[in-house]
N, C-alpha and C positions, 0 to 999 in steps of 0.2 A: 744666367741663359739673357744671352742677348734678344732684344724687342723684335728684331729683327726675325729670328729663327723662331719663334711663335705658331707650332699650327692652329689651324682652325677647330675651332670648339665640334662643327658638324663632321669632321673626321671622327671622330669617337663614335657617331650615331650610325655612318657607313660604317666603319669597322665591324660593329656587330650584326648591321644587317647580312653584310657580306664582304670577308677583306677583299677579294678582287675587286669588286664594286670601289673599295677605298681606296685602291692600288690604280685604278685607271685613272681617279677623281685628283687625286694627292701626291702621287707619282709621277702617272704619264701624262697629267694634265689635260684630263679630255672631260668635255662635259655633253651630254645630251637631254633635252627636257622633252618630258610628253604630257598627256593630260594631268594625269596625279599631281607631278612637279607644280605644274602652273597653275593649276589652283593652288597647293602649297604657298607660293611665291605669291601669288595674289591675297591669301587669308593674311601674310606676314606684313605686306607690304600696307593693308588695311589699318594691322595695328600699329603698324609703325607708324602712320600718319596723324595718331590718335594727341599726341604733344605730350604735356604735363599735364594732371591735375589734383587737386584736393578735395577727398570727400570724408566725412566723419572720422576724422585723423587719421587716414590713411593718405599718404604720397605715393601717384603713381606716374612712374618714369618710365617713360619708352624707347626702348633704341639706346638703352644706356651699352657703353664699352666696358668689355670685362678684359681679364689677362689672370693668367696664374704663371709664375714662374716657377713656380714649384713642380707643376704638372706639363710648361711648356706648349700651354693651349692661348689663344687669344681669340675675341669675337662679340656679338652684339644681342644682349639679353633682350628680347621681343620686349616683356613688361616686368620691372622690379617693383615690389609698392614697398612701400617705408615707412614702417607700423610706430607709433607711438612717439613720443617726443624725442626718445632716444635714437630713434628712425633705424628701426630692426629693419633688414632686409629681409625680402619674401619673394624669391624668381618665381614666374610663372612664367611657360613655354607654351604657344601655340601651336597645335597640328591639326592637316586638316580634316584627318579619319578619324580612327577610334580606338581604343585601347587595344595595346597589341600581347602576343605569347610572349614575347621575345623582350629585354630590358632596354634597349637601344635608346627610348624616350625619356626612360627615366636616369640612362647614366649621364647625356648630354644635359639633362638639368641638373642633375648632380654636381657633373664639371662648372657649369655654370654658378652653385652654391660655394663650389670651393674656391671658384676666382672671387665671388665676393666675400668670402671670409677673409683672403688674403689683403682685397681693397678695404675693408672695412674696421677688420682685427677684429672680429666677434665672430661667434660660432653660432651655424644653422641649422637647425633640425629638422627645417618641414621647407616642400615647393609643391608648386602644382601645376598641373600641365591640364592646357584647357582642349577639347576636341574640337574641330569644328562641324562633324558629323552629328554627335551626342550633343551638341552645344551645353557641356557639362563639364566642370572643372573637377578632376580627380587629386587627392591631396596626397604626395609621395613622401615619407617618411626616408630620410638621408641619412640611414641607417650604417653601421659598421662594415655589411656584405656590400651594401650598394656603393660604397665607397673606395672598399677594396675593389669592386669589377672595374670602379671607373678610374681609379689610379693604374692598375693591370691594363687597362686597354689604351689609356697614354702613352705607356709608355712603348706596348706592342707598336701603333702607329706613328713613336717617333723611330723606333725602330725599323719600322717598313719604307719610313721616308727616309733615313741615314742611310740605309743600303739599296735603294732603289729597287728592290723587290716587288713584283707582279706576281702574286701565287696564280696557280692555275685553276681554269676553271669547273665549279663543279654543279652541271644543272639540277636545280631541281626546277619544276615546272612550275607551282605556283610564285616562286617567288620569283625568277628569273622574267616571267610574265609582265611583272607588276613593275620591273626594272627599266627607268629611263635608259641606261647604258647596256640595254639585251644587243642591239644591232653590232656596237663597239667591243663589248664580251665574249658574242658569236659562242654561249657555253656549251650547245649542242654538237657544234661544229668540232671546237678545239678539245672537248673533253677527249672527244673519239678521232684525233686525225688518222687520216691513211697512215697505212703501213703497222695500225695497232699501237703506236706508242701513245705517251701522253704529252701532253700539250706542256709546254715550262712556262716559269714567267719570264717576264723582260725587264729591263733597267728601266728605267724611268729618265727622261733631261736631263741636263746638267743644270748641277745645284745651282738656284738662282732664277731660274728660268720661271715665267708667270703660270701662275695655275689657276684655271678657271674653275670655279666650286659654284653653280647655282645661282645665286644673286649676287656673284660680286668674283673677282678677280683680284688672287691673292699673287704675291711675289715674295720669295724667301729673302728677299733684299728689300722689302717696304714692310709698313706697318698698316697696310690697308688692310685689314681683317673687318668682315662683319657675316655674320649669322646666315648660310643661306636658306633656301627654301629646304625642305626634308625629300628626301629623293626616296623614304620608303615608305 
């Protein structure tokens, strides 16, 4: 797969939270920020500004570029710790909130680990999620079930972008009210359009048009890919 065709890692998290949200961002190239995404962006910026350091035999690298041609993904890791003399990579993803019931955060971390495995030629058994509200790091085992979910989600996102498909809205009050894309999505109105029909999806802009994704602008014709702020 050509490097220019790699999709942003964040798309996996968006898809697991809501496939329509994923399509609005990565197919239709739309973006809105709210308080939650702004807080996430500021957290990522503070982490990214830390540079590199070595402490206790662990080298910490921030804003490390990542890519996986097998998954068709690219992005930037918040933090990668390199342990021991062999520099074993250990990814750490920062999130503004707290641990969630769904596995979107874990899938994003697992995708980062798969990228690192390709890049370093080594197996990675574990990573960690750091949550801003609890100020605690949560260890995540990168087991077969999580890897399978990550690969299936990556395939679903690639197919969504390839076909330019935007799923119809499904209104879920708790989820939708926290989503920065609420005004663009209009789930309550489009879930029950006039005449009793159901809203369908729409095709995105032509292949190669720039996509705006939180902390970065992604073009299908360029390799400028960065990890955006969490939108969930």
